[in-house]
C-alpha positions, -999 to 999 in steps of 0.1 A, spaced: -795 829 -741 -787 797 -722 -802 787 -689 -772 798 -669 -777 833 -683 -813 831 -671 -801 821 -637 -777 851 -635 -805 874 -647 -825 862 -617 -795 869 -595 -792 905 -608 -829 911 -600 -820 903 -564 -792 929 -564 -787 946 -530 -809 921 -512 -792 918 -478 -794 900 -445 -805 920 -415 -780 922 -387 -796 914 -353 -827 895 -343 -847 904 -374 -843 884 -407 -849 893 -443 -878 872 -455 -864 873 -490 -832 856 -479 -852 830 -461 -870 823 -495 -836 814 -509 -833 787 -483 -868 775 -489 -864 773 -527 -836 747 -523 -856 727 -497 -839 741 -466 -869 758 -451 -857 747 -417 -833 777 -418 -851 806 -400 -824 832 -399 -803 851 -424 -771 847 -402 -767 812 -417 -743 813 -446 -764 818 -477 -742 820 -507 -751 785 -518 -788 791 -511 -786 821 -533 -770 803 -562 -795 774 -558 -824 798 -557 -812 814 -590 -807 780 -607 -840 766 -595 -859 797 -605 -843 793 -640 -855 757 -641 -820 743 -635 -816 717 -607 -792 729 -580 -773 709 -554 -799 719 -529 -770 719 -504 -759 748 -482 -722 742 -485 -705 761 -513 -682 733 -521 -711 711 -531 -711 729 -564 -677 714 -572 -697 683 -582 -725 702 -600 -726 704 -638 -694 699 -658 -659 712 -651 -647 739 -674 -614 757 -676 -627 784 -698 -655 800 -678 -682 821 -695 -705 847 -681 -730 831 -658 -710 799 -651 -706 788 -615 -673 795 -596 -663 780 -563 -636 796 -541 -618 782 -511 -619 801 -478 -593 798 -450 -573 772 -470 -577 751 -501 -582 720 -480 -607 734 -454 -644 727 -456 -651 764 -461 -658 780 -494 -679 805 -514 -699 800 -546 -712 826 -570 -718 834 -607 -688 841 -629 -686 876 -645 -650 880 -656 -614 877 -647 -590 907 -647 -556 915 -632 -555 885 -609 -591 888 -597 -623 869 -605 -654 891 -605 -686 874 -595 -723 880 -587 -731 863 -555 -752 863 -523 -738 868 -488 -710 889 -501 -707 916 -474 -741 903 -463 -758 912 -496 -763 902 -532 -737 922 -551 -707 920 -574 -674 913 -557 -639 904 -567 -618 876 -552 -582 866 -559 -582 842 -589 -557 820 -570 -585 811 -545 -607 795 -573 -613 758 -567 -632 753 -599 -655 765 -626 -687 746 -635 -710 749 -664 -740 731 -679 
């Protein structure tokens, strides 16, 4: 088992962890921010997909970008065009050239969709699918 697989196992252990809508905040989500050196974040309304990926990587002993923007992972690790289970995938949001994105762990591709384990997907850690044509890049160790 490689280190990225250890990171995704950490992610699956967090399955169904969710943000709390309203004035309360889930302390576990705040731990994701703290693990990547962003303890100044005190709410779970701040986008947390990159914090979740960073938390999983750091917990597995792999340095993360420590950044909160998903697209920071486009410079992490090495580019791959043949992603394997547990690799990192970065998607664009709004448009390919916008600053917005999403980052998660690759599970599989099927019928034009990329399935991933990620945080802040419908405000929780879960498996979701995204159109493969919104992938900006796959990264591996």
